[in-house]
C-alpha positions as CSV (number, residue, x, y, z in Angstrom):
1,M,-0.5,-0.5,0.0
2,M,2.6,2.5,0.9
3,K,4.8,1.7,-2.5
4,K,1.1,2.5,-4.5
5,L,1.2,6.0,-2.1
6,I,4.5,7.1,-3.0
7,I,3.4,6.3,-6.8
8,L,0.6,8.2,-6.4
9,L,1.9,11.2,-4.7
10,F,4.9,11.2,-7.4
11,M,2.8,10.5,-10.3
12,S,0.6,13.6,-9.8
13,H,3.4,16.0,-10.6
14,I,3.7,18.3,-7.8
15,L,3.9,21.4,-9.1
16,W,5.4,24.7,-8.8
17,A,5.7,26.1,-5.1
18,T,5.3,30.0,-3.9
19,N,7.7,30.6,-1.8
20,G,10.9,30.2,-4.4
21,M,10.6,26.5,-5.0
22,K,8.4,25.5,-1.6
23,S,5.4,25.2,-0.7
24,I,4.6,28.4,1.5
25,G,3.6,25.5,4.6
26,F,2.7,21.9,4.7
27,G,-0.4,20.3,4.9
28,N,-4.0,22.1,5.2
29,K,-4.1,23.6,8.3
30,N,-0.8,25.3,8.0
31,V,-1.7,26.8,4.6
32,A,-5.0,28.3,5.5
33,M,-3.0,30.2,8.4
34,G,-0.7,31.8,5.9
35,G,1.8,28.8,5.9
36,A,2.5,29.0,9.5
37,G,3.5,26.2,11.2
38,V,7.1,26.3,13.0
39,A,5.8,27.1,16.4
40,L,2.7,24.8,15.9
41,H,1.5,21.2,15.7
42,L,-1.9,20.5,14.9
43,D,-1.9,17.3,12.8
44,P,0.6,14.3,11.8
45,M,1.8,17.0,8.8
46,T,3.3,19.1,12.1
47,M,6.0,17.0,11.2
48,A,6.7,18.5,7.6
49,N,6.8,22.1,9.0
50,N,9.1,21.0,12.5
51,P,9.4,17.5,13.8
52,A,9.5,18.9,17.1
53,G,5.8,19.6,17.3
54,L,5.2,15.8,16.5
55,V,4.9,14.6,20.3
56,E,2.2,17.0,20.9
57,V,0.0,15.4,17.8
58,E,-2.6,12.6,19.4
59,D,-1.9,9.5,17.7
60,S,-3.8,9.8,13.9
61,L,-3.5,9.8,10.0
62,S,-3.9,12.8,8.0
63,L,-5.0,13.0,3.8
64,G,-5.2,15.7,2.0
65,L,-5.2,17.4,-1.7
66,E,-4.5,20.6,-3.3
67,I,-6.0,21.9,-6.3
68,F,-3.1,24.6,-7.4
69,S,-3.6,26.3,-10.3
70,P,-0.5,28.6,-11.6
71,R,-1.1,31.1,-14.0
72,R,2.4,32.0,-16.0
73,T,2.9,34.5,-18.7
74,F,6.2,35.9,-20.5
75,S,6.4,38.4,-22.6
76,T,8.8,40.0,-25.3
77,E,7.3,42.7,-26.6
78,D,9.5,45.2,-25.0
79,A,12.4,43.7,-26.2
80,D,14.2,43.4,-29.9
81,L,15.9,39.9,-29.7
82,F,18.9,39.5,-31.2
83,G,18.4,43.0,-32.3
84,A,16.2,41.6,-35.8
85,G,13.6,44.4,-35.4
86,A,10.8,41.2,-35.1
87,P,7.5,42.1,-33.3
88,G,8.1,40.7,-30.0
89,R,5.1,38.2,-28.4
90,E,3.3,36.9,-25.0
91,E,2.4,33.5,-24.5
92,D,0.4,32.0,-22.2
93,S,1.5,28.8,-20.6
94,D,-0.3,25.8,-20.7
95,S,-1.0,22.8,-17.6
96,N,-3.0,25.2,-15.1
97,F,-4.1,22.6,-13.2
98,F,-2.3,20.3,-10.5
99,F,-3.5,17.6,-8.0
100,I,-1.0,17.6,-5.2
101,P,-1.8,14.7,-2.4
102,H,-0.1,14.3,1.2
103,F,-0.3,11.9,3.8
104,A,0.9,11.5,7.3
105,V,0.6,9.3,10.3
106,K,1.8,9.5,13.7
107,S,1.9,6.9,16.6
108,D,3.1,7.2,20.3
109,I,5.7,5.2,21.9
110,I,6.0,6.6,24.9
111,P,2.3,9.0,25.2
112,G,3.6,12.4,25.9
113,R,7.4,11.7,25.8
114,L,8.6,10.0,22.3
115,S,6.3,9.7,19.2
116,T,7.4,8.6,15.7
117,G,5.2,9.1,12.6
118,I,6.0,9.4,8.3
119,A,4.9,11.9,5.7
120,I,4.7,12.0,2.2
121,F,4.2,15.3,0.6
122,G,5.0,17.6,-2.4
123,Q,8.4,19.8,-1.3
124,G,7.4,21.7,-4.4
125,G,9.0,22.6,-8.1
126,M,8.4,24.6,-11.3
127,N,6.4,23.7,-14.4
128,T,5.5,25.7,-17.6
129,D,4.5,24.7,-20.8
130,Y,4.4,27.2,-23.5
131,N,2.7,26.6,-27.1
132,K,5.7,28.8,-28.5
133,G,9.1,29.9,-27.8
134,P,11.3,33.1,-27.2
135,F,12.6,32.9,-30.2
136,E,10.0,32.2,-32.8
137,N,9.3,35.4,-34.0
138,V,13.1,35.9,-35.0
139,Q,13.4,32.4,-36.5
140,P,13.5,31.7,-39.8
141,P,10.3,29.7,-40.9
142,G,10.8,25.7,-40.5
143,S,13.5,26.1,-38.1
144,P,14.2,22.9,-36.3
145,G,11.4,23.1,-33.2
146,I,9.6,26.2,-34.3
147,D,6.3,24.2,-34.2
148,E,6.9,22.6,-30.6
149,H,6.3,23.0,-27.2
150,R,8.8,25.4,-24.7
151,G,9.2,24.4,-20.7
152,V,10.0,22.1,-17.4
153,D,8.6,20.1,-15.5
154,L,10.1,19.6,-12.3
155,A,8.7,18.0,-9.1
156,H,10.4,16.8,-6.2
157,L,8.9,14.4,-3.1
158,F,9.8,14.5,0.2
159,I,9.6,10.7,2.7
160,T,10.1,12.1,6.4
161,P,9.9,8.9,8.7
162,T,10.1,10.7,12.3
163,M,11.1,10.3,15.6
164,S,9.9,13.4,18.2
165,I,11.1,14.0,22.1
166,N,9.5,15.4,25.0
167,L,12.7,16.2,26.4
168,W,11.6,17.9,29.3
169,K,8.6,20.2,30.1
170,G,7.5,22.5,27.7
171,V,10.4,21.6,25.4
172,N,10.4,19.1,22.4
173,F,12.8,17.9,20.4
174,G,12.6,16.3,16.6
175,F,14.5,14.7,13.5
176,S,13.5,13.9,10.1
177,P,15.5,12.2,7.6
178,I,14.5,13.1,4.2
179,I,14.2,11.0,1.3
180,G,13.9,12.5,-1.8
181,L,12.4,11.7,-5.1
182,A,12.7,13.4,-8.3
183,S,11.4,13.9,-11.7
184,F,12.4,16.5,-14.4
185,K,11.7,16.9,-18.5
186,S,12.3,19.4,-20.9
187,S,11.6,20.3,-23.7
188,S,13.0,23.6,-23.9
189,F,15.5,24.4,-27.7
190,Q,18.4,26.4,-27.8
191,P,18.2,29.6,-30.1
192,D,18.7,28.3,-33.3
193,G,15.9,26.1,-32.8
194,N,18.1,23.0,-32.5
195,V,16.6,20.4,-29.7
196,N,18.6,20.5,-26.0
197,P,20.5,17.7,-24.8
198,G,18.1,14.9,-23.3
199,S,14.8,17.0,-24.6
200,N,11.5,15.0,-24.1
201,E,13.2,12.5,-21.8
202,R,11.5,12.0,-18.5
203,N,14.9,11.7,-15.9
204,Y,13.9,10.2,-12.3
205,A,16.6,11.1,-9.2
206,F,17.2,9.7,-5.7
207,G,18.2,12.8,-3.2
208,F,19.2,12.8,0.8
209,G,18.7,15.1,3.8
210,G,17.6,15.8,7.1
211,Q,16.0,18.3,8.9
212,F,16.1,19.5,12.7
213,G,13.5,21.3,14.9
214,L,13.1,22.9,18.3
215,Q,10.1,24.1,20.4
216,I,10.5,25.4,23.8
217,E,6.9,26.4,26.0
218,P,8.3,28.9,28.6
219,I,4.8,29.7,29.7
220,E,1.4,28.3,29.0
221,N,-0.4,29.2,25.3
222,L,3.4,30.8,24.3
223,I,4.9,28.6,22.0
224,L,8.7,28.9,20.4
225,G,9.9,27.3,17.1
226,A,12.9,26.7,15.1
227,L,13.8,24.5,11.9
228,Y,16.9,23.9,10.1
229,R,16.8,21.7,7.2
230,T,19.7,20.6,5.0
231,E,20.4,21.3,1.8
232,V,19.0,17.7,-0.1
233,Y,21.3,16.2,-2.8
234,F,20.0,14.7,-5.6
235,S,21.2,12.3,-7.9
236,G,22.4,13.4,-11.5
237,F,19.4,13.7,-14.4
238,N,21.5,11.3,-16.4
239,D,20.1,12.6,-19.9
240,Y,20.7,16.6,-18.8
241,E,23.9,16.4,-17.6
242,D,24.9,18.7,-20.8
243,V,21.9,21.1,-19.6
244,F,23.1,21.3,-15.5
245,V,26.8,21.3,-16.0
246,A,27.8,22.9,-12.9
247,S,25.7,19.6,-10.8
248,N,26.4,17.1,-13.0
249,G,23.0,17.3,-14.5
250,S,21.3,17.6,-10.6
251,I,19.1,19.7,-9.1
252,N,19.3,19.8,-5.3
253,T,16.5,21.8,-3.1
254,P,18.0,24.4,-0.5
255,P,19.2,24.7,3.0
256,L,16.7,26.7,4.9
257,M,15.7,27.7,8.5
258,A,13.0,29.0,9.9
259,F,11.9,30.5,13.9
260,G,8.2,30.4,14.6
261,I,6.0,31.8,17.7
262,S,2.3,31.2,18.3
263,Y,0.2,32.5,21.5
264,K,-3.3,31.3,22.0
265,I,-5.5,33.5,23.5
266,M,-8.6,31.8,24.5
267,D,-10.6,30.6,21.5
268,V,-7.8,32.2,19.2
269,T,-4.6,31.2,18.0
270,L,-1.8,33.4,16.8
271,A,1.1,32.4,14.8
272,F,3.8,33.8,13.2
273,D,7.0,32.7,10.8
274,Y,10.3,33.5,9.4
275,E,11.9,31.7,6.7
276,R,15.2,32.1,5.0
277,Q,15.8,30.0,2.1
278,F,19.8,29.7,1.1
279,Y,19.5,29.2,-3.2
280,T,22.9,30.7,-3.7
281,V,24.8,27.5,-2.1
282,V,22.7,25.0,-4.6
283,D,24.6,24.5,-8.0
284,T,22.7,25.5,-11.1
285,I,19.8,26.9,-9.5
286,G,22.2,29.4,-7.7
287,T,24.8,29.4,-10.4
288,S,25.1,32.8,-11.9
289,T,23.1,32.8,-16.0
290,L,26.4,34.1,-17.0
291,N,28.4,30.8,-16.3
292,G,24.6,28.9,-17.4
293,G,22.5,28.4,-14.1
294,F,19.4,30.7,-13.3
295,G,20.8,33.1,-11.0
296,W,18.6,32.7,-8.3
297,N,19.0,35.3,-4.8
298,D,18.4,33.7,-1.3
299,I,15.1,34.7,0.0
300,N,13.2,35.5,2.9
301,A,9.2,34.7,3.6
302,F,7.1,35.6,6.2
303,K,4.5,34.1,7.4
304,L,1.6,35.0,9.4
305,G,-1.5,33.0,10.4
306,A,-4.9,33.4,12.8
307,A,-7.3,30.5,14.0
308,Y,-10.6,31.2,16.0
309,D,-12.1,28.0,17.7
310,I,-16.1,28.8,17.1
311,N,-17.1,26.0,19.2
312,E,-15.9,22.2,20.1
313,N,-16.9,21.3,16.2
314,W,-15.9,24.7,14.2
315,T,-12.3,26.5,13.9
316,I,-11.8,29.0,11.3
317,R,-8.2,30.2,9.8
318,A,-6.5,33.0,8.1
319,G,-3.0,33.7,6.9
320,Y,-0.9,36.1,4.8
321,N,2.9,35.0,3.1
322,Y,4.9,37.2,1.7
323,G,8.2,36.0,0.1
324,D,11.0,37.5,-1.9
325,S,11.3,36.6,-5.6
326,P,14.7,34.9,-6.0
327,I,15.0,36.2,-9.8
328,S,16.9,39.4,-9.8
329,D,15.6,41.9,-12.7
330,G,19.1,41.0,-14.5
331,D,17.8,37.4,-14.6
332,V,14.2,37.7,-16.1
333,F,14.8,36.3,-19.6
334,A,16.9,33.5,-17.8
335,N,13.9,32.3,-16.4
336,V,11.7,32.4,-19.1
337,L,10.7,28.7,-18.2
338,A,11.2,28.8,-14.4
339,P,9.2,32.0,-13.6
340,G,8.9,31.9,-9.7
341,V,8.0,35.3,-8.9
342,T,4.5,35.0,-6.8
343,Q,5.4,37.5,-3.6
344,H,2.3,38.4,-1.6
345,H,-0.6,35.6,-0.7
346,V,-3.4,35.3,0.9
347,T,-5.1,32.4,3.0
348,C,-8.3,30.9,4.6
349,G,-9.4,27.9,6.0
350,A,-11.9,25.8,7.8
351,T,-12.0,22.6,9.8
352,L,-15.2,20.5,11.0
353,S,-14.6,18.3,14.1
354,F,-16.8,15.3,14.9
355,G,-15.9,12.6,17.2
356,N,-12.0,11.4,15.8
357,W,-12.8,12.8,12.5
358,E,-12.0,16.2,11.1
359,I,-12.2,17.7,7.5
360,D,-10.4,20.5,6.4
361,L,-10.6,23.1,4.0
362,T,-8.4,25.6,2.6
363,Y,-7.7,28.0,-0.1
364,M,-4.6,30.5,-0.8
365,Y,-4.5,33.4,-3.7
366,A,-1.5,34.6,-5.1
367,F,-1.0,37.6,-6.2
368,N,0.0,38.4,-9.7
369,H,3.4,39.4,-9.9
370,T,5.9,41.2,-13.0
371,Q,9.4,41.0,-13.3
372,R,11.1,42.9,-16.3
373,Q,14.2,42.5,-17.1
374,N,16.0,45.7,-16.5
375,N,20.1,45.4,-18.2
376,Q,21.6,43.0,-21.1
377,R,23.3,40.5,-18.5
378,L,22.9,37.9,-21.1
379,G,25.0,40.3,-24.2
380,A,24.0,43.2,-26.4
381,A,23.8,40.3,-29.0
382,L,21.2,39.2,-27.1
383,N,19.5,42.0,-26.4
384,S,17.0,40.7,-24.2
385,Q,16.4,44.1,-22.2
386,G,12.2,44.4,-21.6
387,T,11.4,40.3,-21.5
388,K,8.7,40.2,-18.9
389,I,7.3,37.5,-16.8
390,E,4.5,37.1,-14.6
391,M,2.2,34.9,-12.7
392,Y,-0.4,34.2,-10.2
393,Q,-1.9,31.1,-8.3
394,H,-5.1,29.9,-7.2
395,N,-5.1,27.1,-4.6
396,I,-8.2,24.9,-3.1
397,G,-7.3,22.0,-0.5
398,I,-8.9,20.0,1.1
399,G,-8.0,17.3,4.0
400,L,-9.2,14.5,6.5
401,V,-7.6,13.7,9.7
402,W,-8.9,10.1,11.9
403,K,-7.8,10.6,15.4
404,F,-7.5,6.7,16.4
405,G,-5.6,7.2,19.7
406,V,-6.7,9.9,21.7
407,V,-4.6,10.4,24.8
408,N,-4.6,13.7,27.5
409,K,-1.3,14.7,27.2
410,E,-2.0,17.3,30.1
411,E,-2.4,14.7,32.6
412,V,1.1,12.7,30.8
413,K,3.1,15.3,31.4
414,D,2.3,16.2,34.7
415,E,3.2,12.6,35.8
416,L,6.6,13.7,34.0
């Protein structure tokens, strides 16, 4: 069953994230709160946001599905590629709907003291599918590949077996080794119309990394959290070694650190996270565009969320998320196929609880953001200044949580 679940998750094409290459958060409840989760422990998907919080979660199983719709556009209407005097063009990407499932299960070894679990979820990725590429208007009629789609399709799937321990009252530590699976396919072409090496071949890769988390509750209802995730190192995509030269064909995910705080006042929970992702240390993604990379910068993300318990059955949530664009204005043309530029996001959601079950509903909207090439970094001969990329996103999620081992955690802690 687990093998089939992993195949289902991976083949669903877990694509395009919203803070760089990463989702704003993991799990329906956390996404509804702007992605905040480093200082929260809401359900088994907690282990994806901060493994330290898992020991606070009731024994349970979580299943979820998100319908993700990113809308991507590039324009060369203000550029004169190669000085050809040809009219520029605007192109919207196809492939606008993606289904992103997740799965997590948690079980106590020593209730209130030691817990274990496993989560399987889409870390993120990138996807574009243009009917025509940016060079169409400057290629002679009948050039090779001129009528072919241009785009990339990258997905990163994480499997995180997790251990979470209550070190002493109010202090929890957690660790998750990260097993990564990656899929990549490119249908991009060179300016002369020739097919790039490996084009249209889907390749798969395996990766490994880890994440560590800490949660501290210094006073009742106030939680402080911290998370560090290593770079997840992937094997190479063999057919693309000549494309991603700087990394021997691999695309790793960046290391990151995050800090969070949450506080519950009566029926209201407030949460805030700060996260920093380090793309500049990752080959290819962080490699300068002058050396064949994407030239992505390190980014900051700020996540603010609130939850209100209306009664014992209903909880509503809302949030805001801001993340820097990793793409500088001088590298816009080089990222036409990877326009990860969204910055402002608003979220909302609700949870219905009945017996040992919960149903979660979530919505996220990422506002349209446009970036324009402001120089000739790739050379005056290309003349790409004025190229624009833009994107906005919708995301709807539904989740189900089954609590199969309810334990009064506070009574257990008082006995420790």
